[in-house]
N, C-alpha and C positions, 0 to 999 in steps of 0.2 A: 637709588640710594635711599634707602630706609635716614628718617632722622638719626636713629641709633649710627648707621654704618659711619656717615657723614663726620661724626665725631670721634671714630676711631683713629689712632696712630699707631703704627705697625710696626716694631723696631726690630732689627736683627740682633745677635747677640754679639755683634761684634763691638759694639759703642760701648754698651754698659761693660763689658769685659776690658776694654784698653782704659775706662773710666778708674773701674776698681783696681786695674792692675798698675795705675799710675798714682793714686791714694796709697796703695801698698807701698810703691817704691820710696816716696817721699816719705814712711813712716808711721801713716795713718792707720790703726786700725780698730774699725768700731765695734763695739760693744753689743749694740741696738741697731737696728735696722725699720724704718720705717717707709713706706712706698704708699702714697697718696693716689695712685693711679695704678694699679695693680697690672689690670688686662691680662696678659696670660702668664704674669710673673716673670718676665724675662730678666726684668733687674734684681728679683729676687736670687733665682736660680745662679745668676753670674757670679752676685757676691758672694754664695756660697761656694763656688766653686774657686774664687780666688782667697778668700778668707775663710774658709768652712765653715764651721756652725755660729748661730748667733746665740745669745743670751734670750735674746728676744726679739722678734720679727713681728711687726704690727701691718698689714696689707691692707686698704680699701678699694676697693671698685663699684662705685654707683650706677653704671651701666653694666643691666643685667645680662646683656648678649654677651659683652666681654666676660665679667666674672665667669661663665659658662666654658668659657675657651679652656 
């Protein structure tokens, strides 16, 4: 395993979807989204599915391999 691969954490779509659906149920609707470890963009994609589009999305991925996914 490469040093890069050992630091990656891949997540299924279910966790962020449930997280965002719960926020929406309690009345929270974000206007902006900040993703400090974007990876494949699962959290961003699921947020847009639940809330629609955002005024601003900022996504950071410092790992080059993960950024290419």
